[in-house]
N, C-alpha and C positions, 0 to 999 in steps of 0.2 A: 670348270665350266658348268658342270651339273649343279654345283653348289650355288653358283651365281644365278642360274636359271631358277632354282628353288626359291632363292631370296626374292627375285623379281616377281615370281608367282605369288609369294606370300604378301609382298607389298601391294600387288594388285587386288588381292582378296581383302586386305585390311583397309585399303583406300576408301571404300564407301562408308566405313565406320569411323575412320579417323578424321576425314574432311568435315563432316557435320560437327564433330566435337571441337575442332579448331575454330570453325565458324561460330559455334556457341560461345566459346571462350572469348573470341574477339568481340562478340556482341555484348556480353556481360561486362567485360573489363574496359572496353574502349568505346564502341559505337553507341551503346545505349546511354552511358553517362554524357557523351557529347550531344546526342539528340535531345535528351531531357533538359540539359542545361540550356540549350538553345530555345527549347519550347517555353521554359519559364522566363528566360530573358526577354522574349517577345511580350510577356505579360508584365514586364517591369520588375521582375523578381531575380535577384542575384544572390550570391553567397560565397563562402570560401571555395577556393578552387579544388576540383576533384583530383585526388592523387591515386595513381595506379594501385589497384587492389585494396589499399587501406582507406581510401577516401579521406576523411578528416579525423579518423580515429587516433592517429598519433598526436595531432594537435589537442584533441579533447583530453587524452591521457596526460599530456604534459601540463596543460592548464589546470586540470583537477589536482594533480600532484603538488603544484605550486600553491594552489589555494588552500590545501590542507594544512599548510604551515601558518595560515593567518589565524589570529585570535581576535575576535570582535569584542567591542564594548558590550557587556551584558544588557545594557539599556537600549542597544540598537537592534531594531527589527529589520534593518536593511540587509537581509541575509542572501538575497539573490546572487550578488557577485561572487560570494564564497561558495555557495552550494552548486551553482552551474555557471562557472566563470566563462565557459565557451559561449553560452547563450548571451551572457551579459556583453561580451566583447562583440559578437556578431550583430547584436541588436544595434549597438552604437555605430557599426560600420555599414550595415545593409538595411536597417529599418525594421519595422514591426513584423514583416513577413519576409523570410529568407529561406534559401535552399542550402542544405548541407548533405554530406555523404557519410552514412554509417557503413563503412566498407564500400560495397558496390550498391548499397540500398539508398535511393534518393529519399530524403526526408525533408519535409517542409514544416517550418515553424510558423504557427498562426496564433497570434495573441488577441485577435478581435473576438470579443465575447459572443457576438451574434453568429459569426461563422463557426465558432467553437460549439455553440448550442446546436446549430444545424448538423454539424458533423457527428456529434455524440447522439443526436436524436434520430438519425437516419436508421431505419430498419434494414435497408438494403443498400448495397454499393460499398460498404466499408466493413472489413473484417476487424474483429476486436483486437487482434494482436498478430504480428507477423509470424507465420508458421515456420520460418527458417531457423529459429533458435530452439532446438528441442529441449535444452536445459530448462526452459521456461516451464514445460510440462512436468519435468522431473521434480522441480521444486514445488510448483503450485498445484499440480494435478490438472486433469482435464475436466474441471468442474464448471459450474454455471458461468463464471466470467469469461471462460475461454472456449465455449462451444457456440455453434451457429445454428441458424435455421430451425428445422422442426425439433431437433434435439434440445435446443435452448428453450423453445416453447414448452416442450414436455417437462423438462427439468424444473423450469420456473413454476409451472402449474403444480407440480408435486411439492416443491419446497415452500411455496408461499404460506401455507397454513402454519408452518413451524415458526414464522415470525409475525403472526397476527398479534394484535394488542392483548387478546385474552391469554395467549401463550406467554407473552412477555411479562404479564402480571405474575404468572406462576414462576417464571424464571427469576424474577426479582428476588424472591425469597432465597433462592440458591445463590444468587450473586451476593446477597447480604451475608449468608453463612460463610462463603469463601472469604469475603472481606474481613469478617470477624476473626477468622483463623489467622490472617495476616496481622491484624491488629494485636491479637493475643501474643504472637511471636515478637512483635515490637515491644509489648509490655514486659515480656520475659527478658528482653535485652537490657532493660533499665537496671542499672547497678547501684543499689542503695540510694543515696541522696543525690546522685548525679541526675540532673533533671533535664539537661539539654542533650538530646540524642543526635548523633551525627550518622548519616547513612547514605549509601548510594541508592537512591530511591528508584532509579530507572530499572535496576535489576529486580527489585521487589515487585514493581508493576508488571514486568514481563512475566514473572512467575505467577502472579495473581491472575492475570488475564488468561494465562494457559490453564490455570485451575478452574476458572469460571467457564471457559469454553468446554473443557473436559466434563465438567459437572452438569452444566445446563443443556448441552447439545448431545452428549454421548453417555451420560450417566456414569462417567468414570471419574478420575481425579488426576491431578498433576503427577502424583507419585506413580499411578498406574501407567501413565503415558510419558514418563520421564525419558525413556529411550526415544520415543517419537519426537519429543521436543528438541532433544539434543541433536538428533539426526537432521531435523528440519533446519536447525540453526547452522549446522555445517553446510548443508545444501545451499542455504542463502548466501554464505560466504563465497562459495564457488560461483554462484550466479552473478554476484556483484562484480567479481573479477572478470567474468566473461564479457561484460557489457562493453569493455573497451578493447576487445580482441576481435580479429577477423574470423568470421565463421566460414568454413569451407564445406559445402554440402557433401554428405557422405562420411565425414570424419566422425560423426556421432556413433557410427557402428564399429569403429576401430577400437581394439583393446589397448588404448593408451592409458598411462597411469591415471590421468584425470578422469577418463571415462570409467575405468575400473572402480575408482573411488565413488564416482557418482552412482554407478549401478549398485554398489554395495550399500550406500546410504539410502538409496531409493528402496531397496529390498527391506532394509530395517524399518523404514517408515511404513511400508505396506504390511509387513509382518505385525507391527505394533497395532495397526488399525484392524487387521484380521483378528487379533486376539481380543480386542474390545468387542468386535462384532460377534465372535464366537461365544464370548461370555454372555452377551445379551440373548443370543439364540438359545443357549442352554438354560438360562434363567426364565425363559418365557415359553408358554405353550403356543397359543395363537395370538396373544396380545403382546406387542413389542414395545408399548409405551407411546407417549405422544410428544416426545422430544424430537429433535432433528433426526437422530439415528432411527428411532422407532418409526417415524413417518416414512423414511426411505425403505426400511425393511418391510413395511406393509406394502409399499409400492412394488417390491420385488416379487410378492406373491399375488399381485393384482392380475386379474384376467382382462382388464381394460387396457388395450395396447397403448392408449394415450396417457395412461397413468401408471406405467410400469417402469422399473429400473432393474438393470442387471447388477450382480454383485460387484463386477468390475467398476461400473458407474458409481456405485455407492462408495467404494474405496476412493475413487478419484474425487468425489464431492467432499468426503471427509478430509482428504489432504488439503483441498482448496480452502475449506472453512477454517481448518486449524491454522494454516500459515497466514492467510489474509486477515482473519479476525484477531489473531494473536498480535501481529505486528502493529496494525492500525490503532487498535484500542489502547495498547500500552504506550504508544508514542503520543497519542492524544492526551493521556493522563500526564505524561512526562512534561510536555510543553506547557500544558495548563498549570501544572505545579510551578514551573519556572516563572510564568507570568504572575501568578498569585504571590510568589516569593518576592518578586520585584515591586509589585504594586500592593503594598500592605493595606491601603485604603480599600481596595476592592476585595481583598481577602476578608476584611472585617465586615464589609457589606454582605458578602455571601454567608459568612458565619451567622450574622444577625438574622438573615433570611431563613437559614436552616433552623435556628433556634425558635423563630416565630412559627414556622410551618411544621416543624418536626419535633422541636424540643431538644433539650440537651442530652437526654438519655434514651429517648424513644427510638426503636429500630425503624428506619424509613421503609416505606412501601411505594408502590407505583402511583398511588393517589397523591402522595407527598411530592413526587418529582414533577407532576404536572403543575404544581403551584410555585415551583422555583424559577421564577421569571429571570431574575438576575443571573442565576447560574447558567441558564440557557443562553443568555446574552454573552457571558464570558466564554462559554464553550464555542459559540459561533465565532467570536473574535479570535480564539485560539486556533480554530480550524482555518481561519482566514490568514493569519500571520505565520502559522507553523503547521499547516495541514500535512498529515502523514504522507499523502499522495501528492507529489509535486507536479505531476503531469499525467496526461492520458494519451495513449497511443492508439491510432487507428491506421488501417491500411486499405487503400483503394483497390477493390477487387475488379473494377472496370474503370474506364475513363469516366470521370465525374465532373459535373459543373456545380460548384458551391459559391454562391454569391457571384463575384466577378472573376473567380479563379477557375481555370481548367486544370484539373488534376489528373495526370496520366495513371493508368493502371499500374499497380505495384508500388506506388509512392506511399511512404509512411507519412502520417500527419501527427505532429506534436501539438497538443493543446496544453499550454504551460500554466497550470493552476497557480504555481508560486508567483509567477510574474503578474498574472491577471488579478490575483487577490491583494496585491499591494500597489497596484497602478494608481497613481495620483489622479490620472485623467478620469478614473471611474470612482475613486473613493475620496477624492478631495485632498487638500494639502496635508491632512493628518493621516494619509493612507498608510504610512509606515509606523504609525503610533498605536499604542494599545488604548482603545477607546470603545469598550463594549456597549456604551450607550447608543452607538450608531444603529444597533439592532433593536432599539426600543419599539419600533413600529413594524418589526418583522424583517426577514431576510430580503424580500423583494424591494423594500423601501430603504435599505441601508446604503445603497450606492445609486449612481445615476443610470444604472442598467440593471434590470431585474435578474439577469443571469450572471452578475459579476462574481457571485460566490457559488462555486461548484465542488464542494469537498467530497460529495458522494456521487459525482457525475450528474447527468440529466438525461431525460428521455426514458425509453423502455428499459434501458440497461442500468438505470439507477441502482445503486447498491441495495440488494435485497435485505441486508442486515443493518441498515443505517440506524433504525430505531433501537435495535439490540445494542449497537455500539454506544449510542447516546445514553441508554439506560445503564450500561456498565459504568460509564464515566460519572454519571450523576450519583450512582450508588456509592462508588468509591470515594468521590470527593466529599459527599455529604457526611459519610462516616468518619473521614479524616478530620474535617473541619469541626465536627462535634467534639473531638478529643485533643487536637493538636493545633498549635500555631506554627506555621512553616516559614523559615527564612533560608536564604541562599548561603551555602558554605563559601568562605573565601577561596577555597580550592577550586571552585567551579571555573571552567574555561568555556567561554561562549563560542562554540565551534560546531554549528549545524553542518551536517554532511549528508550527501546523497548516497545512502546504501540501499538503493531501490526505494525505500521510504526515507523520510527525513529524520535522521537520528542525531542525538548529541554525540559528537565524536569521542568525547572522554566521559560520557555519562552525566548524571545530574546529582552531585553531592549536595545534600541539604541538612539543615538543622531542624529538628522537631522538638518543640517545647510542649509537654503535656499541659493542658489547661487547668488541671487540678493541683498544680505545684506552686510553691512560693517563688515568685520571680526573683526575689532578692537573693536566693541561694543558688543561682545558676552556676553550673560548672560543666564545661563541655567534655564529652568523652568520645 
């Protein structure tokens, strides 16, 4: 009897704590999805049915798994159905704007360029990324793209000088030196009279861009940061896997096998960055240099509260720049190389332009790149058809009105660059074809909407390093075209895939023919 009374008493004590939790669970898993679905339905927006807890994640995972088995024609740029098959299917079922569920998170897909511009340009009302996925910050760091408000303003003000045109001119010399090292390695791989080299060029671009970032931004090198790059690559694999799994708040603190591995890799990354920082501090008195790391270290000692950064903030910014810059630039080079391999006429046009503006043997500089009009057009077309970032995500931090849409607080918004960049309604009937000449009169005149191309986003949060990325690409392509003729290997499988960025699923095997060889003696190795 006393035991029963004690149990009843305990139940009464716990009741005020349990009931709110039960109500919260009912709200998150049942009532809120029902209410938001109704709210959007009144606006004429529908989508796949919400499933308890999982939302539409199981459908997404199934469709992506099936699509990974497809191999496309290399000459086809209609990659949207393979890369994001769920979006492709739901567009045909529900129209240009639809609602789906990322677990219990309502997500609205908006492909209208004007609405996309408004969402990405807003300073207030939209968070850059949903805060419910902590693995995002473990991978990317809490750097400039992922912070808000006054912190974002302060960081942007500090980092802007690192990407000024004057700084980029200095960086160009280092980019050239890094590229020369890669080309020297290629030269050493040549075996006697064998003049047609076969290689997996995607891997070389990945390592080269890592070396360029380490050298230009941190005064380091790929070899010094090799542990950092390996750990970042492993973290990226974990992140990609997590995108189609349900996140339960609080589980990020549990010592699960996955979390233990994530924490271990995160520590390796931070330790590698700390070693690079410590080396800079030991080699400097009060002058830390004027590269990205030097500018941040100067900010750490600044007495101006609007221009100061803590050491933790510096580490987070380093993580962000390493992973963001490394992935995007190497992928841009990879897809541009594919397009030039498929379109030999354009490869020759670019080579002739390089020879005219730079010569066959001269080392390029920043002044040279400003004259490469055709190369700029090809890079724009590459970013349009195979942009590394296939979508941008925002989250409504309050109830918002965008155009004709009422968007409830907590709703994620997808702005699908990959779909917008090949939409025939904006780009014409040749929207899925490689045609760099469309950019002859500039980006704003290339389509029937001035914001049809958004590879680096738009508005105040436009990528701070976009000129850096374009300079990298022009440097590497110019120096390769001076020395090699590129063709596609028969082993190549055209399988673009969404691994957070747009990657070739099986890499990019190519053939490189040095320009100074006798073509009649070709022999592949």
